N, CA, C and O of each residue as an XYZ file, in Angstrom:
404
protein
N      70.295     71.056     43.795
C      70.310     70.707     45.200
C      69.235     69.681     45.509
O      68.144     69.712     44.938
N      69.550     68.782     46.408
C      68.546     67.805     46.809
C      67.692     68.400     47.912
O      68.033     69.443     48.472
N      66.597     67.752     48.225
C      65.711     68.263     49.272
C      66.389     68.214     50.644
O      66.087     69.033     51.511
N      67.298     67.262     50.844
C      68.016     67.172     52.124
C      68.945     68.378     52.278
O      69.003     68.985     53.347
N      69.663     68.719     51.225
C      70.567     69.859     51.277
C      69.787     71.143     51.514
O      70.207     71.986     52.308
N      68.650     71.301     50.830
C      67.840     72.500     51.005
C      67.310     72.596     52.429
O      67.265     73.685     53.001
N      66.912     71.482     52.999
C      66.342     71.495     54.340
C      67.401     71.869     55.382
O      67.076     72.514     56.379
N      68.661     71.475     55.167
C      69.709     71.750     56.131
C      70.332     73.118     55.932
O      70.940     73.662     56.854
N      70.187     73.683     54.737
C      70.838     74.950     54.410
C      70.252     76.084     55.254
O      69.034     76.234     55.351
N      71.143     76.883     55.864
C      70.706     78.051     56.595
C      70.366     77.819     58.050
O      70.011     78.773     58.743
N      70.454     76.626     58.534
C      70.187     76.409     59.951
C      71.443     75.920     60.639
O      72.321     75.324     60.015
N      71.514     76.179     61.923
C      72.680     75.754     62.689
C      72.560     74.272     63.003
O      71.459     73.780     63.249
N      73.675     73.555     62.998
C      73.610     72.146     63.392
C      73.087     72.024     64.810
O      73.436     72.834     65.669
N      72.269     71.041     65.064
C      71.674     70.831     66.379
C      72.743     70.703     67.459
O      72.557     71.173     68.582
N      73.857     70.070     67.119
C      74.916     69.848     68.104
C      75.449     71.163     68.651
O      75.717     71.262     69.848
N      75.609     72.166     67.812
C      76.156     73.444     68.259
C      75.197     74.139     69.213
O      75.636     74.794     70.158
N      73.914     74.011     68.986
C      72.935     74.671     69.852
C      72.910     74.047     71.240
O      72.587     74.735     72.208
N      73.238     72.774     71.367
C      73.155     72.097     72.660
C      74.474     72.097     73.429
O      74.555     71.508     74.507
N      75.506     72.746     72.894
C      76.801     72.743     73.572
C      77.644     71.540     73.195
O      78.681     71.281     73.805
N      77.194     70.808     72.191
C      77.951     69.649     71.687
C      78.231     69.888     70.215
O      77.335     70.234     69.445
N      79.471     69.702     69.842
C      79.911     69.980     68.482
C      80.597     68.766     67.899
O      81.384     68.110     68.581
N      80.309     68.456     66.642
C      81.120     67.488     65.924
C      82.390     68.223     65.516
O      82.364     69.433     65.287
N      83.486     67.504     65.425
C      84.774     68.131     65.138
C      84.728     68.994     63.883
O      85.238     70.114     63.889
N      84.131     68.497     62.819
C      84.126     69.275     61.583
C      83.358     70.583     61.747
O      83.736     71.593     61.154
N      82.274     70.584     62.549
C      81.539     71.825     62.800
C      82.353     72.763     63.686
O      82.353     73.976     63.472
N      83.038     72.213     64.668
C      83.862     73.033     65.559
C      84.984     73.716     64.781
O      85.295     74.881     65.027
N      85.588     72.990     63.845
C      86.660     73.579     63.034
C      86.105     74.662     62.113
O      86.705     75.728     61.977
N      84.989     74.400     61.494
C      84.419     75.335     60.530
C      83.883     76.599     61.207
O      83.857     77.668     60.598
N      83.460     76.477     62.452
C      82.843     77.613     63.141
C      83.550     77.890     64.467
O      82.917     78.102     65.501
N      84.876     77.881     64.404
C      85.695     78.006     65.617
C      85.408     79.290     66.395
O      85.350     79.263     67.625
N      85.230     80.397     65.707
C      84.944     81.666     66.393
C      83.670     81.564     67.222
O      83.615     82.055     68.349
N      82.650     80.928     66.663
C      81.400     80.748     67.404
C      81.606     79.814     68.584
O      81.068     80.052     69.665
N      82.378     78.759     68.389
C      82.683     77.825     69.481
C      83.325     78.566     70.649
O      82.939     78.371     71.802
N      84.301     79.412     70.349
C      84.987     80.179     71.395
C      84.010     81.135     72.081
O      83.998     81.238     73.308
N      83.205     81.823     71.299
C      82.230     82.766     71.879
C      81.254     82.047     72.799
O      80.953     82.522     73.894
N      80.761     80.895     72.345
C      79.817     80.141     73.172
C      80.467     79.586     74.441
O      79.827     79.532     75.491
N      81.717     79.179     74.351
C      82.420     78.686     75.541
C      82.525     79.794     76.576
O      82.389     79.548     77.774
N      82.765     81.003     76.116
C      82.897     82.142     77.026
C      81.537     82.550     77.600
O      81.430     82.835     78.793
N      80.505     82.580     76.765
C      79.192     83.070     77.203
C      78.311     82.002     77.833
O      77.665     82.248     78.851
N      78.283     80.807     77.227
C      77.318     79.781     77.634
C      77.913     78.674     78.498
O      77.175     77.875     79.075
N      79.235     78.620     78.590
C      79.862     77.568     79.381
C      80.532     76.524     78.507
O      80.666     76.714     77.298
N      80.948     75.431     79.111
C      81.724     74.410     78.407
C      81.044     73.910     77.131
O      79.832     73.697     77.090
N      81.866     73.728     76.090
C      81.398     73.219     74.804
C      82.123     71.897     74.533
O      83.353     71.846     74.529
N      81.374     70.860     74.313
C      81.915     69.514     74.137
C      82.111     69.220     72.657
O      81.207     69.433     71.849
N      83.296     68.729     72.307
C      83.607     68.410     70.912
C      83.762     66.901     70.787
O      84.491     66.273     71.555
N      83.066     66.327     69.807
C      83.119     64.883     69.608
C      83.877     64.531     68.337
O      83.876     65.285     67.364
N      84.519     63.382     68.366
C      85.203     62.824     67.202
C      84.662     61.414     67.027
O      84.787     60.577     67.922
N      84.068     61.158     65.889
C      83.457     59.853     65.604
C      82.463     59.458     66.694
O      82.392     58.297     67.097
N      81.694     60.450     67.167
C      80.653     60.190     68.154
C      81.129     60.098     69.597
O      80.311     59.968     70.508
N      82.426     60.162     69.816
C      82.963     60.076     71.182
C      83.430     61.453     71.635
O      84.114     62.154     70.890
N      83.066     61.838     72.842
C      83.518     63.117     73.376
C      85.023     63.060     73.588
O      85.531     62.176     74.278
N      85.731     64.012     72.986
C      87.192     64.019     73.062
C      87.737     65.202     73.844
O      88.682     65.038     74.616
N      87.169     66.387     73.666
C      87.663     67.577     74.362
C      86.484     68.437     74.792
O      85.375     68.322     74.271
N      86.766     69.306     75.765
C      85.799     70.298     76.205
C      86.489     71.649     76.143
O      87.566     71.827     76.713
N      85.878     72.595     75.458
C      86.431     73.940     75.348
C      85.742     74.797     76.405
O      84.515     74.872     76.459
N      86.554     75.444     77.246
C      86.012     76.314     78.289
C      86.653     77.688     78.188
O      87.749     77.831     77.645
N      85.968     78.697     78.711
C      86.512     80.044     78.742
C      87.695     80.112     79.702
O      87.831     79.278     80.597
N      88.542     81.109     79.508
C      89.746     81.250     80.326
C      89.412     81.450     81.805
O      90.089     80.886     82.665
N      88.386     82.239     82.114
C      88.013     82.450     83.516
C      87.572     81.150     84.170
O      87.933     80.863     85.312
N      86.792     80.369     83.439
C      86.334     79.072     83.950
C      87.536     78.150     84.197
O      87.601     77.464     85.217
N      88.478     78.142     83.259
C      89.667     77.307     83.409
C      90.476     77.718     84.643
O      90.939     76.863     85.398
N      90.644     79.031     84.845
C      91.403     79.501     86.012
C      90.743     79.063     87.310
O      91.426     78.682     88.261
N      89.410     79.115     87.351
C      88.708     78.656     88.562
C      88.937     77.176     88.797
O      89.141     76.748     89.933
N      88.905     76.385     87.720
C      89.116     74.942     87.861
C      90.546     74.611     88.259
O      90.769     73.762     89.123
N      91.515     75.271     87.639
C      92.925     74.976     87.881
C      93.395     75.530     89.221
O      94.277     74.956     89.860
N      92.813     76.638     89.642
C      93.250     77.265     90.881
C      94.596     77.941     90.707
O      95.317     77.701     89.738
N      94.908     78.774     91.653
C      96.185     79.477     91.635
C      97.174     78.639     92.426
O      96.924     78.305     93.585
N      98.275     78.304     91.816
C      99.237     77.422     92.461
C     100.372     78.233     93.074
O     101.506     78.207     92.595
N     100.044     78.955     94.146
C     101.049     79.779     94.810
C     101.556     79.123     96.080
O     102.568     79.558     96.629
N     100.887     78.096     96.557
C     101.250     77.493     97.830
C     100.475     78.119     98.978
O     100.600     77.682    100.122
N      99.676     79.136     98.684
C      98.925     79.821     99.730
C      97.933     78.882    100.409
O      97.699     79.008    101.611
N      97.353     77.956     99.680
C      96.404     77.016    100.283
C      97.090     76.166    101.349
O      96.497     75.893    102.393
N      98.326     75.746    101.101
C      99.074     74.968    102.083
C      99.383     75.817    103.312
O      99.229     75.350    104.440
N      99.814     77.052    103.107
C     100.102     77.957    104.228
C      98.843     78.168    105.055
O      98.894     78.107    106.283
N      97.713     78.413    104.398
C      96.453     78.623    105.114
C      96.058     77.392    105.922
O      95.623     77.522    107.066
N      96.201     76.207    105.349
C      95.855     74.970    106.049
C      96.752     74.763    107.267
O      96.280     74.356    108.329
N      98.025     75.040    107.116
C      98.940     74.875    108.250
C      98.620     75.883    109.360
O      98.738     75.553    110.540
N      98.222     77.086    109.004
C      97.887     78.082    110.013
C      96.586     77.752    110.733
O      96.403     78.158    111.880
N      95.685     77.031    110.091
C      94.426     76.618    110.728
C      94.583     75.349    111.550
O      93.648     74.962    112.251
N      95.709     74.703    111.490
C      95.920     73.429    112.165
C      95.795     73.575    113.680
O      96.302     74.541    114.249
N      95.126     72.625    114.338
C      95.046     72.669    115.798
C      96.410     72.371    116.445
O      96.587     72.608    117.640
N      97.347     71.867    115.686
C      98.678     71.522    116.206
C      99.706     72.600    115.852
O     100.906     72.327    115.816
N      99.245     73.793    115.596
C     100.125     74.873    115.150
C     101.209     75.193    116.172
O     102.329     75.541    115.798
N     100.887     75.078    117.454
C     101.844     75.432    118.506
C     102.869     74.327    118.758
O     103.828     74.536    119.501
N     102.682     73.181    118.162
C     103.609     72.066    118.353
C     104.956     72.418    117.766
O     105.062     72.891    116.634
N     105.986     72.175    118.564
C     107.337     72.457    118.095
C     107.910     71.196    117.464
O     107.853     70.114    118.049
N     108.439     71.341    116.313
C     109.057     70.205    115.640
C     110.567     70.387    115.645
O     111.085     71.443    115.283
N     111.244     69.359    116.053
C     112.698     69.381    116.009
C     113.126     68.182    115.179
O     112.869     67.034    115.540
N     113.762     68.458    114.096
C     114.210     67.381    113.219
C     115.474     66.761    113.795
O     116.406     67.463    114.188
N     115.488     65.432    113.838
C     116.691     64.734    114.303
C     117.730     64.803    113.199
O     117.453     64.459    112.050
N     118.907     65.244    113.548
C     119.995     65.339    112.569
C     121.017     64.260    112.883
O     121.562     64.192    113.985
N     121.255     63.443    111.918
C     122.252     62.387    112.073
C     123.402     62.684    111.128
O     123.196     63.138    110.003
N     124.612     62.423    111.595
C     125.743     62.653    110.684
C     125.667     61.677    109.515
O     125.372     60.495    109.685
N     125.935     62.190    108.355
C     125.925     61.361    107.160
C     127.321     60.802    106.942
O     128.305     61.541    106.965
N     127.404     59.499    106.731
C     128.732     58.925    106.496
C     129.288     59.415    105.155
O     128.566     59.514    104.163
N     130.548     59.707    105.153
C     131.210     60.149    103.930
C     131.969     58.987    103.385
O     132.787     58.386    104.082
N     131.709     58.659    102.144
C     132.380     57.534    101.508
C     133.313     58.070    100.447
O     132.991     59.040     99.762
N     134.467     57.443    100.308
C     135.377     57.885     99.254
C     134.777     57.550     97.878
O     134.130     56.519     97.699
N     135.000     58.414     96.956
C     134.482     58.244     95.590
C     135.564     57.594     94.749
O     136.697     58.072     94.701
N     135.210     56.502     94.086
C     136.144     55.849     93.173
C     136.181     56.628     91.877
O     135.149     56.863     91.249
N     137.364     57.022     91.485
C     137.505     57.768     90.225
C     138.057     56.893     89.157
O     138.246     57.343     88.027
């Protein structure tokens, strides 16, 4: 073994400790990456020195994505100062055209 290999052996890569991972380290230590994303927050993965993806815990992702039920739209419409306004849609007859077969 060279002195460089001995010096690096047994210690965690600096990138993993700071929440930044090189792709090869993220692949080799995926379980730790997932654990850290859940406990410590977002983990950034780089490819060739460029940040490519961020791994986040499922709870964090749900907070970011929000629940898409339409409830936010209903709530906004109910808070509207124009809630009592009556809307009447104008209905116009649609012309019927013969279909060429």
